[in-house]
N, C-alpha and C positions, 0 to 999 in steps of 0.2 A: 504493500500500500504506500510505498514511498512516493510513487508518481502521483497518487491521489493527494497526499499531503502537500506536495509541491504545487499541484494545480490549485488546491484550495488557498494556499498562501498567495499565489500569484493573482488569483481572482480578487482576493481581499486587497492586495496592493493596488489593483486597478480601480476599485471603487473608492478606496481611501484617497488616492491621488486625485481623482476627479472631484472628490468632496472638497479637498483643499483648494482646487482650482475654482470652486463655486463660491466660496465665502470670502469676501474681501472687497478691496477697492477696484478702481478702474472705471471706465465709462465712456460715454459719448459726449457730444456737444451739449452744453447746458440747456435744459428745458425751461429755465427761469424759475422764479419763485411765486408764480401765480397759484391760485387755489387749485387743489387737486380735483375738485368737482368738474372742472372744465377739461380735464385731461382724459385721454383714452387709457385703457389698461396698459398698453405698451409704453405710453408716455409716463405713466405712474412708475412703472418698473425702471425705466431709464433714469427718471429723476432720483429714485432711491439709490441706484448704483452710482449716480453722480455724487451724492452726498458721501457715499462710502469712499470715493476716491480721495477725499480730503482728510480721511482719518489718519492719525499717526499710530494708533494701536487699537486692538480689539481682542476679545476672547472668543474662542470657538469650542463648542461642545458637539461631538459627533457620536451617533450610534450607527452601526453597520451590521447587517445580517446577511450571511451567505448560506445557502443550502444547496447541496448537490448530491447526486447518487453516482455510484461507480459499480460496474459489473464486468467480470471477465471469467470465462469458463464457469466454474461452479461457485465462484466467490462474488459476493455483492456487499455493498456497504452504503449506508445513508450517513451523510456528514453534514453537520451544521456548525457554523462558526459565528460568534458574536464578538464585535469589537466596540469598546467604548473609549473615547478619547477626549481629553480636555487640553486645550492649548492656548497660551497667551502669546500674542504676536505683536512685535514692535516693528514698524515698517522701515525706518531710516536711522541707522543701517539695519537691514533686516536681521532680526534675531527672534528666537522663539523658545519657549519651554513648555513642556507638557507631560502628561502621563497617558498611558494606554493600558487597558486591560483586555487581553485577548483570550477568549474561551473557545478552544478548538475541540472540546469534548474529551472525555477520558481516554478514548482510543488514540488520540493524536496529541496527548500530552497535557490535557486539562487546561487550567487557567494560568496565564503568564502575565505578570505585571512588568511594564516597561516605563522607564523614566527617560526623557530625552531633552536635549538642548540643541539648538542650531545657532551658531555664532558666526557672523559674516563680517568681512572687511573688504571693501572694494568689490572685486568680482570673484572672490574666493570665500569659501565657508567650510566649516567642519560640523559634522553631525556627531553628537555624543549620545550614546545609549547605555543605559544600565539595565541589565537583565540577570537575574539570579545573583545579585550582589556584585557583579563584575561590570566595570565600565569599559566600553570600547569606543574608539574614535575612527571616523571615516571622513575623508575629504569629499566635498560635494562640488561638482563642476558648476559653471555658470548656468548651463542649461538645466541641470537638476535643481539649482537654487531657484530658478524661475517657477518651479512647481509650487513654491511656498510664497512667491511674490504675488499676492492677491491683486495688487494695483495693476500689474501688466496682464495677468491671465483673465481677469474679469472683463476687460474690454472686449476680448475675443469671444468670451462666453456670452456676454449680453448681445453682441452683434449677431451671434448665431442663433439666438432664441427668437421665436415668433409665435404668433397666434395667441397672445395673452388674453385671458378673459377673467373678469372678477368672479370670485366664487364664494362670497360671504365673508363673515367676520368670525374669528376664533380667538381663543386665549393662547398667548405665547408668553411664557415667563411671567404670568400673572397679569398681563395687560392685553387689551384688545389689539388685534392686528388683522388687516385685510388680506385675504388669500387670493392669489392670482395663479392660474394654471396656464401653461404654455408648453411648447416643444422645442427641442433642438432639432432642426430639420436634417434629414438624412444627408443632403448634399453639403451640410456644414459640420456634421458630426465628426467626420474624419479630421478636419482642421482642429477641432476642439481636443480630440483625443491625442493627436500628434503634439499639440502645444503642451499638453499635460505631462508628456514624457513617459507614458505608460506602455508604449509599444514594446519596450524591453520586457516589461512584466508579463505581457501577454505571451511572449515567447517562452516563458517559464512554466507553461501549463503542462509540460511533459511531452509535447509534440515536437516534431522536427520541422515545422513549417517556418519558412524564412520570413524575415521582416517585410520584404516586398510583398510576399503572399498575404501576410497579415494586413498590410495596407490596402491591398485589393479587396479583402473581405470587408474592411471598415467602410470603404467607399460605397459598398452596396447595401449598407444597413438602412433600416427605416428610421422613422423619427423617434427621438428619446423624450418621453414625457417628463415634465418637471413642474414643481410648484414653488412659489415664493410667497412669504408673508411679510407685509410691510406695516410697521407700527405707526402710531399717531405722529411721531416725529419725522417720519419719512424714511426710516432706515429699514433695510431688509433684515429681519430678525430670525427668519427660519427658511431653510431650503429642504426640499425632498426630491429625490430622484429614484425611480424604479428602473434598474438596468437589467432586470432578470431576462427579458426577451433578447435584448441586445447581446449580452454576454453569452447566453446559451447559443445564440446564432453563430457567434464567432467560434465558440468551442466546437459546435457540430461541423462547421465547414473545415476547421483545422483537423478534426478527427477523420473526416471523409477524405481529405487530401493525403492523410498519412496511411489510409487503408485500415483504420482501426476495426471496421466491421469484419474484415477478413481474419483478424486476429481474435474475433469474438469479444471485443471490448466495446463497452458503451459507457458514456459519461454524460450526465445532463445537469444543468443548473436550474434549480426550481425557484431560487430566490437570490436576488442581489440588489438590496435596497439600502438606502441611507437616509438619515435625517440629520441636519445640522442646525444649530442655533448660534447666532452671533450676538454678542452682548459686550458690556464693559467698554463702550465706544470712547476712545480717547482717554481711557482711565486705567490702563495697564501700568502698574508701577515698574520702573526700571529694575533690571536684575542682572546679575553677573554669573558666570559659570562657577559652580561650586568647586571647592578645592579638590574633592575626591575625583571629580570628572577631569580636572586638569592633568591628572596622572593616568588617563585612560590608555589602554593598550590599543595600538594602531591595528585596524582590521586588515 
């Protein structure tokens, strides 16, 4: 089941990276400060993201659920993975600290708690992670650093979304927020995923499909539904995306190209969904890398 565990981890990395792409600053030309009653839903969302672009810091809370099944010969397994993450982000220079709790079920190692820091300077950065009491350090390239730079990634994300419609008012963080539903169009989805830097993660699902082949698959995908909640102050305070169909489609095409059926192997993704809340706008207190992390072992 090592291949299954690797696939589950890669799918989790895909949804996690997209979630970080979704929550933060960036945006389009200003829509002005006129009353929201005169705005269309698309203009309301654009105005909200415009406000986010001016933020210097924010906090992100994310929940992610992955469900998949694997079968080969006389073996079969149902796998479910749940990830909870809390992250504080300061934009300039970009740095972040956070915690993750990853529950892969007893058969794949149970619950794992992770503490992480991202510290950047100019175009370079280091990722520090503590797992099982041990700190490790890994350099992050400029491209990878962009995955956490909400100000840049949200501009593409918003430009790619369409067909927003108002869908009522709900409570988010104890306050009213207006819900808007929309989609990332299929012809734009490839650009969003490529910008997020997750093509490498898709290649870790245990198949031998090349990156070019993965890109071709992504270009043929349908629309990705999404929802965003905007509070009374005009900030996007929650995002939700259901990527179940999208990721399963990628996986099935990858398995087909590899001839998995001839080997008697099947793998399906039944759930790949995430929910993020954004808060603590411009109120994250500065922090430094803890002393124990400074002595981290290089990965």
